[in-house]
Z-matrix of the N, CA and C atoms (Angstrom, degrees):
N
C 1 1.461
C 2 1.549 1 110.21
N 3 1.299 2 118.10 1 -35.25
C 4 1.442 3 120.98 2 -175.33
C 5 1.558 4 110.04 3 -88.24
N 6 1.336 5 116.87 4 -49.25
C 7 1.441 6 119.55 5 -174.91
C 8 1.534 7 108.20 6 -95.59
N 9 1.318 8 113.81 7 137.13
C 10 1.498 9 119.98 8 176.87
C 11 1.500 10 109.77 9 -69.96
N 12 1.310 11 120.06 10 -42.40
C 13 1.472 12 122.26 11 -177.89
C 14 1.522 13 111.77 12 -63.25
N 15 1.369 14 115.80 13 -47.13
C 16 1.422 15 119.35 14 179.79
C 17 1.545 16 112.14 15 -69.86
N 18 1.327 17 116.63 16 -33.72
C 19 1.436 18 120.81 17 177.66
C 20 1.518 19 113.46 18 -63.71
N 21 1.353 20 116.53 19 -44.83
C 22 1.459 21 120.91 20 174.99
C 23 1.508 22 111.83 21 -62.41
N 24 1.347 23 115.41 22 -42.08
C 25 1.468 24 118.65 23 177.14
C 26 1.522 25 113.14 24 -60.78
N 27 1.316 26 117.89 25 -41.24
C 28 1.413 27 123.91 26 -179.75
C 29 1.565 28 109.89 27 -65.11
N 30 1.313 29 113.82 28 -43.19
C 31 1.517 30 117.58 29 177.15
C 32 1.512 31 110.35 30 -62.33
N 33 1.353 32 116.99 31 -40.02
C 34 1.476 33 121.02 32 -179.62
C 35 1.513 34 110.74 33 -64.62
N 36 1.328 35 117.44 34 -41.92
C 37 1.475 36 121.33 35 177.79
C 38 1.514 37 111.35 36 -65.78
N 39 1.312 38 118.12 37 -37.38
C 40 1.439 39 121.58 38 178.45
C 41 1.543 40 110.85 39 -64.68
N 42 1.341 41 115.71 40 -41.76
C 43 1.450 42 119.53 41 178.12
C 44 1.529 43 111.73 42 -67.55
N 45 1.342 44 116.11 43 -35.60
C 46 1.465 45 119.29 44 179.18
C 47 1.499 46 112.67 45 -69.28
N 48 1.346 47 117.83 46 -27.68
C 49 1.482 48 120.32 47 175.84
C 50 1.530 49 109.95 48 -62.89
N 51 1.371 50 118.07 49 -37.63
C 52 1.421 51 120.47 50 176.03
C 53 1.507 52 111.35 51 -64.26
N 54 1.351 53 118.49 52 -37.89
C 55 1.457 54 120.98 53 176.62
C 56 1.520 55 112.07 54 -66.65
N 57 1.325 56 115.95 55 -35.84
C 58 1.464 57 119.75 56 -179.86
C 59 1.543 58 110.04 57 -68.82
N 60 1.360 59 114.54 58 -35.53
C 61 1.525 60 117.17 59 178.58
C 62 1.520 61 108.87 60 -66.31
N 63 1.337 62 118.15 61 -41.64
C 64 1.502 63 121.28 62 177.04
C 65 1.518 64 110.37 63 -60.20
N 66 1.339 65 115.08 64 -41.99
C 67 1.491 66 119.40 65 179.49
C 68 1.504 67 111.16 66 -64.15
N 69 1.312 68 117.88 67 -41.72
C 70 1.416 69 121.16 68 179.20
C 71 1.509 70 113.57 69 -63.25
N 72 1.329 71 115.06 70 -37.73
C 73 1.479 72 118.32 71 177.78
C 74 1.535 73 110.48 72 -66.65
N 75 1.308 74 118.77 73 -43.11
C 76 1.435 75 122.24 74 179.51
C 77 1.574 76 109.04 75 -65.80
N 78 1.327 77 115.85 76 -43.36
C 79 1.448 78 120.52 77 -179.55
C 80 1.528 79 112.54 78 -62.66
N 81 1.353 80 114.28 79 -42.26
C 82 1.502 81 119.26 80 179.70
C 83 1.511 82 110.36 81 -63.43
N 84 1.334 83 118.18 82 -39.56
C 85 1.453 84 121.04 83 178.58
C 86 1.526 85 109.57 84 -64.65
N 87 1.342 86 118.38 85 -43.43
C 88 1.461 87 123.58 86 -179.26
C 89 1.569 88 107.88 87 -66.79
N 90 1.291 89 117.06 88 -44.91
C 91 1.461 90 121.48 89 -177.38
C 92 1.512 91 110.99 90 -62.52
N 93 1.348 92 117.77 91 -46.03
C 94 1.473 93 118.03 92 179.17
C 95 1.484 94 112.70 93 -68.54
N 96 1.333 95 118.38 94 -35.11
C 97 1.469 96 120.49 95 -179.10
C 98 1.567 97 109.37 96 -63.82
N 99 1.322 98 117.57 97 -46.97
C 100 1.433 99 119.55 98 -177.78
C 101 1.526 100 110.32 99 -70.92
N 102 1.370 101 117.01 100 -29.74
C 103 1.458 102 119.64 101 178.29
C 104 1.528 103 110.23 102 -64.68
N 105 1.310 104 116.70 103 -43.62
C 106 1.498 105 120.83 104 178.83
C 107 1.481 106 109.94 105 -61.97
N 108 1.378 107 118.49 106 -44.50
C 109 1.452 108 121.28 107 -179.79
C 110 1.480 109 112.58 108 -62.91
N 111 1.345 110 119.75 109 -48.13
C 112 1.465 111 122.14 110 -177.06
C 113 1.552 112 110.52 111 -66.70
N 114 1.345 113 117.29 112 -36.30
C 115 1.446 114 118.98 113 177.10
C 116 1.495 115 113.68 114 -65.95
N 117 1.332 116 114.21 115 -44.48
C 118 1.481 117 118.69 116 176.73
C 119 1.516 118 112.53 117 -60.10
N 120 1.344 119 117.01 118 -35.01
C 121 1.424 120 121.45 119 -176.92
C 122 1.522 121 114.80 120 -76.51
N 123 1.354 122 116.65 121 -42.54
C 124 1.439 123 122.92 122 -170.40
C 125 1.532 124 113.36 123 -101.28
N 126 1.312 125 119.92 124 -13.77
C 127 1.472 126 119.33 125 -173.08
C 128 1.554 127 113.34 126 -57.81
N 129 1.317 128 118.64 127 -46.65
C 130 1.531 129 116.42 128 179.74
C 131 1.494 130 114.06 129 -57.34
N 132 1.309 131 116.31 130 -42.73
C 133 1.494 132 120.95 131 -179.92
C 134 1.519 133 111.71 132 -69.68
N 135 1.311 134 118.57 133 -38.49
C 136 1.451 135 121.77 134 -178.99
C 137 1.547 136 110.29 135 -71.97
N 138 1.323 137 117.43 136 -32.05
C 139 1.446 138 118.54 137 174.11
C 140 1.524 139 113.40 138 -66.53
N 141 1.354 140 114.76 139 -37.16
C 142 1.438 141 119.09 140 176.23
C 143 1.571 142 111.08 141 -65.64
N 144 1.283 143 114.46 142 -41.00
C 145 1.477 144 120.75 143 177.31
C 146 1.541 145 111.24 144 -59.20
N 147 1.321 146 115.03 145 -44.57
C 148 1.479 147 120.75 146 -178.98
C 149 1.536 148 110.78 147 -65.30
N 150 1.366 149 116.54 148 -42.86
C 151 1.471 150 120.30 149 -178.01
C 152 1.510 151 110.30 150 -68.25
N 153 1.339 152 114.94 151 -36.18
C 154 1.514 153 118.17 152 179.14
C 155 1.494 154 110.02 153 -68.90
N 156 1.303 155 117.07 154 -38.50
C 157 1.521 156 118.88 155 179.03
C 158 1.513 157 109.66 156 -69.70
N 159 1.332 158 119.61 157 -36.78
C 160 1.441 159 120.30 158 -179.72
C 161 1.518 160 112.73 159 -69.83
N 162 1.352 161 116.37 160 -28.36
C 163 1.447 162 120.57 161 176.95
C 164 1.531 163 113.09 162 -68.42
N 165 1.284 164 116.06 163 -33.32
C 166 1.493 165 120.72 164 -174.89
C 167 1.501 166 111.71 165 -99.39
N 168 1.327 167 119.96 166 -5.31
C 169 1.422 168 121.08 167 -178.71
C 170 1.513 169 112.55 168 -102.84
N 171 1.344 170 116.16 169 150.88
C 172 1.456 171 119.66 170 177.05
C 173 1.510 172 114.73 171 -70.57
N 174 1.340 173 115.08 172 -33.83
C 175 1.470 174 120.63 173 179.38
C 176 1.465 175 108.26 174 -132.97
N 177 1.367 176 113.20 175 145.69
C 178 1.488 177 118.20 176 -178.46
C 179 1.530 178 113.07 177 -68.80
N 180 1.312 179 115.24 178 -22.69
C 181 1.466 180 117.37 179 179.61
C 182 1.520 181 114.05 180 -70.93
N 183 1.348 182 115.15 181 -17.31
C 184 1.456 183 118.46 182 177.46
C 185 1.545 184 112.00 183 -71.35
N 186 1.320 185 118.81 184 -20.09
C 187 1.431 186 122.42 185 -177.72
C 188 1.513 187 109.52 186 -84.17
N 189 1.296 188 115.52 187 129.37
C 190 1.479 189 120.91 188 178.68
C 191 1.537 190 107.94 189 -79.95
N 192 1.273 191 116.69 190 137.78
C 193 1.476 192 123.36 191 179.85
C 194 1.547 193 108.30 192 -71.00
N 195 1.357 194 116.92 193 125.55
C 196 1.467 195 119.69 194 178.80
C 197 1.554 196 112.87 195 -61.08
N 198 1.314 197 113.24 196 160.38
C 199 1.489 198 118.80 197 -170.96
C 200 1.462 199 112.85 198 -70.16
N 201 1.389 200 119.49 199 -32.96
C 202 1.455 201 120.93 200 -172.34
C 203 1.522 202 111.04 201 -126.38
N 204 1.323 203 114.23 202 40.58
C 205 1.470 204 117.14 203 -178.05
C 206 1.513 205 114.69 204 -81.14
N 207 1.369 206 114.40 205 -25.92
C 208 1.472 207 121.13 206 174.11
C 209 1.491 208 110.80 207 -146.54
N 210 1.342 209 117.85 208 177.94
C 211 1.464 210 121.60 209 -174.88
C 212 1.563 211 110.59 210 -66.24
N 213 1.347 212 116.46 211 -43.58
C 214 1.465 213 119.53 212 -177.16
C 215 1.495 214 110.90 213 -63.61
N 216 1.326 215 118.12 214 -44.17
C 217 1.417 216 121.36 215 179.51
C 218 1.562 217 112.43 216 -64.39
N 219 1.336 218 113.69 217 -40.08
C 220 1.422 219 118.74 218 179.82
C 221 1.556 220 111.41 219 -65.24
N 222 1.359 221 116.36 220 -40.37
C 223 1.441 222 120.86 221 177.63
C 224 1.550 223 110.94 222 -61.96
N 225 1.317 224 115.40 223 -40.66
C 226 1.515 225 118.69 224 176.96
C 227 1.534 226 109.47 225 -63.59
N 228 1.306 227 118.20 226 -45.30
C 229 1.438 228 120.65 227 -175.60
C 230 1.559 229 110.79 228 -63.25
N 231 1.329 230 115.44 229 -46.01
C 232 1.493 231 118.09 230 -177.81
C 233 1.542 232 111.38 231 -70.15
N 234 1.338 233 117.00 232 -32.95
C 235 1.452 234 118.82 233 179.84
C 236 1.551 235 111.23 234 -67.13
N 237 1.311 236 113.85 235 -49.27
C 238 1.503 237 115.58 236 -179.45
C 239 1.520 238 113.28 237 -72.69
N 240 1.335 239 117.00 238 -13.82
C 241 1.440 240 120.67 239 175.15
C 242 1.525 241 110.49 240 -66.65
N 243 1.313 242 116.75 241 -26.87
C 244 1.475 243 121.02 242 179.44
C 245 1.520 244 110.35 243 -64.43
N 246 1.315 245 117.97 244 -28.15
C 247 1.453 246 122.94 245 -178.23
C 248 1.570 247 110.74 246 -102.31
N 249 1.342 248 116.19 247 10.92
C 250 1.492 249 120.58 248 177.81
C 251 1.498 250 114.35 249 71.42
N 252 1.334 251 117.00 250 27.34
C 253 1.488 252 120.52 251 -178.35
C 254 1.500 253 114.02 252 -103.17
N 255 1.353 254 116.23 253 7.30
C 256 1.447 255 121.32 254 177.37
C 257 1.543 256 108.46 255 -113.01
N 258 1.322 257 117.06 256 132.90
C 259 1.452 258 124.02 257 -179.44
C 260 1.539 259 110.52 258 -82.35
N 261 1.311 260 114.22 259 154.68
C 262 1.465 261 116.97 260 -179.98
C 263 1.527 262 112.79 261 -80.39
N 264 1.366 263 116.65 262 -7.94
C 265 1.436 264 117.87 263 178.97
C 266 1.542 265 112.47 264 -70.69
N 267 1.355 266 117.37 265 -14.08
C 268 1.473 267 119.62 266 176.09
C 269 1.515 268 110.71 267 -68.03
N 270 1.339 269 117.48 268 -19.48
C 271 1.439 270 118.45 269 -179.28
C 272 1.513 271 111.91 270 -88.91
N 273 1.321 272 119.76 271 -6.63
C 274 1.459 273 123.27 272 178.52
C 275 1.499 274 110.02 273 -82.68
N 276 1.346 275 114.60 274 137.68
C 277 1.448 276 120.66 275 -177.67
C 278 1.556 277 109.34 276 -100.09
N 279 1.375 278 115.63 277 -73.49
C 280 1.476 279 121.64 278 174.61
C 281 1.467 280 106.58 279 -167.24
N 282 1.322 281 115.80 280 -172.72
C 283 1.438 282 122.46 281 -175.89
C 284 1.585 283 112.13 282 -86.94
N 285 1.280 284 117.90 283 2.63
C 286 1.470 285 118.40 284 -178.46
C 287 1.533 286 109.87 285 -70.76
N 288 1.271 287 115.29 286 135.63
C 289 1.499 288 120.60 287 -176.13
C 290 1.513 289 112.30 288 -66.86
N 291 1.336 290 116.26 289 -33.21
C 292 1.474 291 119.31 290 -177.31
C 293 1.548 292 111.98 291 -63.07
N 294 1.277 293 118.51 292 -25.01
C 295 1.445 294 121.38 293 -178.03
C 296 1.520 295 113.47 294 -95.35
N 297 1.355 296 115.80 295 6.68
C 298 1.466 297 119.32 296 -178.57
C 299 1.513 298 112.07 297 -63.07
N 300 1.338 299 116.18 298 -39.72
C 301 1.462 300 122.11 299 -178.27
C 302 1.596 301 109.04 300 -65.39
N 303 1.282 302 116.45 301 -43.45
C 304 1.443 303 119.55 302 177.87
C 305 1.464 304 114.36 303 -62.35
N 306 1.343 305 116.69 304 -39.42
C 307 1.472 306 119.68 305 177.25
C 308 1.535 307 111.52 306 -67.17
N 309 1.315 308 116.69 307 -40.51
C 310 1.489 309 118.36 308 177.31
C 311 1.493 310 110.90 309 -63.60
N 312 1.333 311 118.21 310 -41.33
C 313 1.452 312 120.88 311 177.60
C 314 1.512 313 111.82 312 -64.80
N 315 1.337 314 117.28 313 -38.06
C 316 1.481 315 119.74 314 176.88
C 317 1.531 316 114.11 315 -64.89
N 318 1.345 317 113.60 316 -38.47
C 319 1.482 318 117.66 317 174.85
C 320 1.507 319 112.93 318 -63.30
N 321 1.336 320 114.37 319 -40.88
C 322 1.468 321 120.30 320 -179.07
C 323 1.547 322 111.90 321 -65.32
N 324 1.370 323 115.90 322 -44.05
C 325 1.481 324 119.93 323 177.04
C 326 1.517 325 112.59 324 -63.19
N 327 1.372 326 114.52 325 -39.99
C 328 1.469 327 120.51 326 179.18
C 329 1.490 328 110.72 327 -64.59
N 330 1.330 329 117.96 328 -44.65
C 331 1.461 330 120.63 329 176.94
C 332 1.540 331 112.24 330 -64.36
N 333 1.324 332 115.61 331 -40.19
C 334 1.473 333 119.43 332 178.30
C 335 1.512 334 112.32 333 -63.06
N 336 1.296 335 116.71 334 -38.05
C 337 1.489 336 123.20 335 176.68
C 338 1.516 337 110.87 336 -60.81
N 339 1.344 338 117.57 337 -48.07
C 340 1.409 339 120.96 338 178.93
C 341 1.506 340 113.44 339 -64.22
N 342 1.328 341 115.13 340 -36.89
C 343 1.466 342 121.60 341 178.56
C 344 1.514 343 110.40 342 -63.92
N 345 1.305 344 115.89 343 -47.51
C 346 1.503 345 120.11 344 -178.26
C 347 1.510 346 111.24 345 -69.39
N 348 1.342 347 118.37 346 -47.66
C 349 1.437 348 121.08 347 -172.78
C 350 1.536 349 111.97 348 -74.26
N 351 1.339 350 117.87 349 -42.88
C 352 1.445 351 118.61 350 -174.22
C 353 1.524 352 112.05 351 -85.13
N 354 1.302 353 116.80 352 -44.56
C 355 1.481 354 117.62 353 -174.87
C 356 1.529 355 112.60 354 -89.36
N 357 1.303 356 118.33 355 -50.73
C 358 1.463 357 121.09 356 -174.30
C 359 1.514 358 112.01 357 -72.26
N 360 1.317 359 117.38 358 -56.03
C 361 1.477 360 119.53 359 -176.01
C 362 1.495 361 113.24 360 -71.43
N 363 1.306 362 118.28 361 -37.32
C 364 1.418 363 120.12 362 175.81
C 365 1.524 364 115.64 363 -62.86
N 366 1.322 365 114.20 364 -43.24
C 367 1.489 366 118.45 365 174.30
C 368 1.501 367 112.35 366 -68.43
N 369 1.278 368 116.21 367 -32.97
C 370 1.508 369 117.94 368 173.26
C 371 1.486 370 113.05 369 -63.15
N 372 1.321 371 116.28 370 -39.92
C 373 1.515 372 119.55 371 176.31
C 374 1.532 373 110.68 372 -65.05
N 375 1.321 374 117.27 373 -43.49
C 376 1.485 375 119.27 374 176.33
C 377 1.533 376 111.74 375 -58.73
N 378 1.346 377 115.81 376 -42.53
C 379 1.436 378 120.01 377 -178.62
C 380 1.555 379 112.61 378 -65.60
N 381 1.370 380 114.73 379 -39.66
C 382 1.476 381 118.21 380 179.81
C 383 1.531 382 110.02 381 -69.09
N 384 1.328 383 118.25 382 -40.10
C 385 1.476 384 119.34 383 179.85
C 386 1.546 385 110.89 384 -69.03
N 387 1.325 386 116.78 385 -34.22
C 388 1.467 387 119.80 386 177.88
C 389 1.528 388 110.74 387 -68.38
N 390 1.306 389 115.68 388 -40.13
C 391 1.464 390 122.16 389 178.00
C 392 1.539 391 110.44 390 -63.63
N 393 1.342 392 117.59 391 -43.28
C 394 1.439 393 120.30 392 178.58
C 395 1.519 394 111.45 393 -64.97
N 396 1.304 395 118.54 394 -42.79
C 397 1.444 396 119.90 395 -178.42
C 398 1.545 397 110.45 396 -69.48
N 399 1.291 398 117.95 397 -38.08
C 400 1.510 399 121.53 398 177.98
C 401 1.506 400 109.75 399 -63.73
N 402 1.373 401 116.87 400 -42.32
C 403 1.464 402 119.41 401 -179.36
C 404 1.526 403 111.54 402 -64.35
N 405 1.336 404 115.82 403 -44.38
C 406 1.497 405 118.58 404 -179.65
C 407 1.506 406 110.94 405 -69.04
N 408 1.352 407 116.83 406 -39.34
C 409 1.477 408 119.53 407 -178.72
C 410 1.549 409 108.95 408 -66.30
N 411 1.313 410 119.01 409 -31.16
C 412 1.449 411 122.41 410 -177.96
C 413 1.509 412 109.88 411 -70.30
N 414 1.370 413 116.93 412 -35.76
C 415 1.451 414 121.82 413 178.68
C 416 1.525 415 110.70 414 -113.92
N 417 1.340 416 114.56 415 43.44
C 418 1.459 417 121.29 416 -173.40
C 419 1.510 418 113.07 417 -57.67
N 420 1.317 419 114.95 418 -49.53
C 421 1.472 420 117.51 419 -176.36
C 422 1.500 421 112.49 420 -64.23
N 423 1.349 422 116.69 421 -44.00
C 424 1.450 423 119.59 422 -179.32
C 425 1.500 424 113.68 423 -70.49
N 426 1.384 425 116.72 424 -35.91
C 427 1.439 426 120.06 425 178.73
C 428 1.540 427 109.77 426 -67.11
N 429 1.336 428 118.17 427 -40.98
C 430 1.410 429 119.56 428 -177.53
C 431 1.552 430 113.06 429 -70.69
N 432 1.316 431 116.75 430 -40.82
C 433 1.467 432 119.08 431 178.49
C 434 1.546 433 111.50 432 -67.22
N 435 1.292 434 116.76 433 -38.30
C 436 1.454 435 121.61 434 -179.26
C 437 1.531 436 108.18 435 -65.88
N 438 1.316 437 117.85 436 -47.50
C 439 1.487 438 120.62 437 -179.06
C 440 1.513 439 110.21 438 -65.27
N 441 1.315 440 117.47 439 -39.20
C 442 1.443 441 119.31 440 177.72
C 443 1.497 442 113.87 441 -63.27
N 444 1.337 443 116.59 442 -39.01
C 445 1.437 444 121.77 443 175.53
C 446 1.530 445 112.66 444 -61.39
N 447 1.330 446 115.48 445 -42.05
C 448 1.464 447 121.16 446 178.02
C 449 1.528 448 110.93 447 -63.69
N 450 1.344 449 116.00 448 -40.74
C 451 1.451 450 120.44 449 179.35
C 452 1.540 451 111.17 450 -65.01
N 453 1.333 452 114.62 451 -38.59
C 454 1.526 453 118.88 452 -179.02
C 455 1.519 454 109.88 453 -62.73
N 456 1.338 455 116.16 454 -39.84
C 457 1.478 456 118.07 455 -176.58
C 458 1.490 457 112.06 456 -67.23
N 459 1.366 458 118.96 457 -24.04
C 460 1.434 459 120.65 458 179.07
C 461 1.540 460 113.96 459 -71.34
N 462 1.364 461 117.13 460 -22.17
C 463 1.442 462 120.77 461 -174.29
C 464 1.545 463 110.85 462 -110.72
N 465 1.329 464 117.83 463 13.49
C 466 1.446 465 121.72 464 175.08
C 467 1.494 466 108.22 465 -93.82
N 468 1.322 467 116.12 466 104.48
C 469 1.495 468 120.71 467 -179.32
C 470 1.502 469 109.44 468 -121.37
N 471 1.322 470 116.49 469 147.74
C 472 1.473 471 119.29 470 179.38
C 473 1.513 472 111.09 471 -69.67
N 474 1.330 473 114.71 472 128.93
C 475 1.472 474 121.17 473 177.73
C 476 1.504 475 113.86 474 76.69
N 477 1.324 476 120.80 475 1.34
C 478 1.443 477 122.61 476 178.28
C 479 1.514 478 111.31 477 -81.36
N 480 1.287 479 117.40 478 102.65
C 481 1.445 480 121.35 479 -178.29
C 482 1.510 481 112.73 480 -109.70
N 483 1.333 482 119.02 481 -10.13
C 484 1.439 483 125.39 482 -179.79
C 485 1.524 484 110.68 483 -126.32
N 486 1.317 485 117.10 484 149.27
C 487 1.429 486 119.93 485 -178.80
C 488 1.566 487 107.48 486 -77.11
N 489 1.344 488 114.70 487 158.12
C 490 1.479 489 119.67 488 176.77
C 491 1.545 490 109.04 489 -62.46
N 492 1.346 491 121.15 490 146.23
C 493 1.472 492 126.87 491 -0.26
C 494 1.550 493 112.97 492 -89.90
N 495 1.365 494 117.88 493 6.79
C 496 1.440 495 121.58 494 -178.54
C 497 1.508 496 115.01 495 -66.70
N 498 1.355 497 114.71 496 -17.58
C 499 1.485 498 116.31 497 -179.84
C 500 1.537 499 111.32 498 -73.42
N 501 1.364 500 118.92 499 -7.81
C 502 1.459 501 121.13 500 174.59
C 503 1.519 502 112.52 501 -73.21
N 504 1.330 503 117.77 502 -18.27
C 505 1.491 504 122.24 503 176.59
C 506 1.526 505 108.04 504 -73.44
N 507 1.325 506 118.95 505 128.02
C 508 1.425 507 120.71 506 178.40
C 509 1.512 508 113.72 507 -61.69
N 510 1.346 509 115.29 508 148.52
C 511 1.417 510 119.60 509 179.54
C 512 1.575 511 109.67 510 -78.91
N 513 1.330 512 115.21 511 115.98
C 514 1.480 513 118.13 512 -176.15
C 515 1.528 514 112.69 513 -66.35
N 516 1.329 515 116.72 514 -36.37
C 517 1.438 516 120.81 515 178.95
C 518 1.492 517 109.94 516 -66.19
N 519 1.332 518 118.79 517 -35.98
C 520 1.478 519 121.24 518 177.35
C 521 1.558 520 110.83 519 -67.73
N 522 1.361 521 115.52 520 -37.28
C 523 1.476 522 118.11 521 -178.31
C 524 1.516 523 110.03 522 -68.86
N 525 1.355 524 118.11 523 -39.77
C 526 1.452 525 122.46 524 179.60
C 527 1.543 526 111.08 525 -69.31
N 528 1.309 527 115.32 526 -32.87
C 529 1.491 528 118.79 527 -178.64
C 530 1.529 529 110.50 528 -67.15
N 531 1.296 530 117.17 529 -29.69
C 532 1.478 531 119.96 530 -178.11
C 533 1.560 532 109.01 531 -72.06
N 534 1.314 533 118.02 532 -23.80
C 535 1.512 534 121.74 533 179.45
C 536 1.519 535 111.05 534 -83.85
N 537 1.298 536 121.05 535 -29.01
C 538 1.458 537 124.43 536 -177.64
C 539 1.543 538 108.61 537 -98.06
N 540 1.370 539 119.16 538 120.58
C 541 1.407 540 121.50 539 -179.06
C 542 1.537 541 112.63 540 -60.95
N 543 1.360 542 118.46 541 -39.57
C 544 1.421 543 120.10 542 179.64
C 545 1.526 544 112.12 543 -64.28
N 546 1.333 545 114.98 544 -43.19
C 547 1.443 546 119.38 545 178.32
C 548 1.528 547 111.19 546 -71.30
N 549 1.301 548 115.35 547 -24.76
C 550 1.482 549 117.95 548 177.19
C 551 1.504 550 110.45 549 -67.36
N 552 1.395 551 116.47 550 -38.09
C 553 1.442 552 119.30 551 179.04
C 554 1.549 553 108.25 552 -68.79
N 555 1.340 554 116.92 553 -36.87
C 556 1.452 555 118.31 554 178.65
C 557 1.576 556 109.73 555 -66.79
N 558 1.347 557 115.86 556 -34.25
C 559 1.415 558 118.17 557 177.52
C 560 1.525 559 112.93 558 -64.87
N 561 1.349 560 115.87 559 -41.82
C 562 1.461 561 119.91 560 176.24
C 563 1.539 562 113.52 561 -64.05
N 564 1.348 563 114.43 562 -36.54
C 565 1.423 564 119.30 563 176.22
C 566 1.535 565 111.32 564 -67.15
N 567 1.270 566 115.60 565 -39.66
C 568 1.468 567 120.83 566 176.91
C 569 1.515 568 112.01 567 -66.85
N 570 1.294 569 116.84 568 -38.19
C 571 1.494 570 120.70 569 177.62
C 572 1.522 571 109.06 570 -64.35
N 573 1.331 572 117.33 571 -41.99
C 574 1.482 573 120.88 572 178.58
C 575 1.510 574 110.62 573 -63.65
N 576 1.307 575 116.51 574 -42.01
C 577 1.477 576 121.50 575 179.23
C 578 1.524 577 109.39 576 -62.22
N 579 1.356 578 117.69 577 -41.24
C 580 1.428 579 122.43 578 -176.76
C 581 1.584 580 108.79 579 -67.38
N 582 1.291 581 116.29 580 -35.20
C 583 1.471 582 119.09 581 -178.56
C 584 1.502 583 109.11 582 -69.54
N 585 1.396 584 115.10 583 -39.53
C 586 1.459 585 118.51 584 177.78
C 587 1.516 586 111.84 585 -62.59
N 588 1.356 587 114.90 586 -43.22
C 589 1.426 588 118.50 587 179.34
C 590 1.538 589 113.42 588 -65.49
N 591 1.362 590 114.38 589 -37.10
C 592 1.450 591 116.11 590 177.26
C 593 1.516 592 111.03 591 -67.80
N 594 1.279 593 117.76 592 -37.47
C 595 1.487 594 120.98 593 177.71
C 596 1.519 595 110.38 594 -63.53
N 597 1.288 596 115.86 595 -42.93
C 598 1.476 597 118.76 596 178.42
C 599 1.548 598 111.33 597 -67.71
N 600 1.296 599 117.66 598 -34.12
C 601 1.468 600 121.56 599 176.71
C 602 1.509 601 109.75 600 -66.98
N 603 1.354 602 117.63 601 -42.54
C 604 1.449 603 121.03 602 179.34
C 605 1.540 604 112.52 603 -63.43
N 606 1.331 605 115.93 604 -40.80
C 607 1.480 606 118.35 605 175.52
C 608 1.492 607 112.06 606 -66.34
N 609 1.296 608 117.87 607 -37.20
C 610 1.441 609 120.27 608 177.66
C 611 1.459 610 112.00 609 -66.44
N 612 1.338 611 119.24 610 -41.88
C 613 1.439 612 123.22 611 176.51
C 614 1.494 613 112.79 612 -63.02
N 615 1.324 614 117.59 613 -37.94
C 616 1.493 615 120.06 614 179.10
C 617 1.520 616 108.58 615 -68.69
N 618 1.351 617 117.37 616 -35.81
C 619 1.492 618 119.44 617 -179.61
C 620 1.547 619 109.07 618 -68.83
N 621 1.333 620 117.15 619 -39.08
C 622 1.450 621 120.30 620 179.56
C 623 1.555 622 109.47 621 -66.27
N 624 1.317 623 117.47 622 -38.04
C 625 1.491 624 121.75 623 178.91
C 626 1.516 625 109.94 624 -64.01
N 627 1.332 626 117.64 625 -45.31
C 628 1.435 627 121.42 626 -178.75
C 629 1.524 628 109.24 627 -65.62
N 630 1.329 629 117.29 628 -38.65
C 631 1.481 630 121.58 629 177.25
C 632 1.505 631 111.41 630 -62.54
N 633 1.323 632 113.12 631 -42.46
C 634 1.528 633 118.84 632 179.07
C 635 1.524 634 110.68 633 -61.99
N 636 1.343 635 117.58 634 -46.04
C 637 1.473 636 120.23 635 -179.22
C 638 1.504 637 110.00 636 -68.56
N 639 1.287 638 119.29 637 -38.51
C 640 1.453 639 123.83 638 178.53
C 641 1.542 640 110.32 639 -61.31
N 642 1.347 641 116.14 640 -43.89
C 643 1.437 642 121.13 641 -179.38
C 644 1.559 643 111.75 642 -65.49
N 645 1.346 644 116.02 643 -40.55
C 646 1.467 645 117.75 644 174.44
C 647 1.499 646 112.94 645 -63.01
N 648 1.330 647 115.62 646 -42.75
C 649 1.461 648 121.11 647 179.42
C 650 1.530 649 111.32 648 -61.91
N 651 1.323 650 116.30 649 -38.63
C 652 1.472 651 121.77 650 -179.92
C 653 1.483 652 111.10 651 -67.02
N 654 1.378 653 116.99 652 -41.55
C 655 1.456 654 120.22 653 178.83
C 656 1.493 655 111.38 654 -66.06
N 657 1.316 656 117.73 655 -42.66
C 658 1.480 657 120.25 656 179.40
C 659 1.477 658 110.61 657 -63.03
N 660 1.331 659 117.54 658 -43.68
C 661 1.475 660 120.37 659 177.71
C 662 1.543 661 112.30 660 -60.81
N 663 1.363 662 115.20 661 -40.43
C 664 1.434 663 120.42 662 -177.73
C 665 1.563 664 109.53 663 -67.29
N 666 1.334 665 115.89 664 -38.37
C 667 1.452 666 120.18 665 176.90
C 668 1.463 667 113.17 666 -66.34
N 669 1.309 668 118.86 667 -39.69
C 670 1.494 669 122.41 668 179.04
C 671 1.527 670 110.46 669 -66.91
N 672 1.356 671 117.22 670 -38.60
C 673 1.478 672 117.91 671 -179.97
C 674 1.490 673 110.58 672 -69.83
N 675 1.326 674 116.37 673 -37.18
C 676 1.468 675 119.46 674 179.62
C 677 1.555 676 112.04 675 -65.77
N 678 1.364 677 113.86 676 -38.42
C 679 1.485 678 118.21 677 178.15
C 680 1.524 679 111.91 678 -68.30
N 681 1.379 680 116.00 679 -34.40
C 682 1.485 681 116.89 680 177.80
C 683 1.523 682 109.68 681 -69.38
N 684 1.274 683 120.95 682 -37.66
C 685 1.453 684 121.94 683 -177.92
C 686 1.544 685 109.17 684 -66.71
N 687 1.307 686 118.41 685 -31.43
C 688 1.478 687 118.82 686 177.91
C 689 1.544 688 110.46 687 -72.74
């Protein structure tokens, strides 16, 4: 609110949070989709691996849980694969020739998941954040003044003359005015004046908001016309 540089930076970070939320929604949909596919593909073979291990082991705890035996385990495997913490041996089934096609398909889906999640979605997030920062930086003065005006309106309260928590203390002048008829009339007059000022401030704020939106619309239209001429 005080510094223009910090104010613009705060507005940029706020806008980037919205971009991150959009990215997380798209990533969650992609993550869940590939999780369902890999689980459906590898579950029968992973269950056989687990049963075979339990038959030859003294204790079931000695058997490591396969990577795609259920949805939760598949989600963990695909998530940590983004950071390179999953080995490719989890995609191997066995030496049987009949399962060769399944293994090839699993490797293809796994590679496609890494391609979409790491390269496409991550670069899309970087592009969205860069676009948000460039847009705010281009209209830095207007964005900062508009946001500062909105913040000021949130802290304008009737009769609030002290900051919290001191505003919990009753106003002595207001209490004495209620006992004196002359001061009570002055209090009513003051209240009416405050309402008129608040109404004027609200109208001014609405006018500034409309002007801000109109200016943005005018710049966007001007940019589109310039791009069409090129």
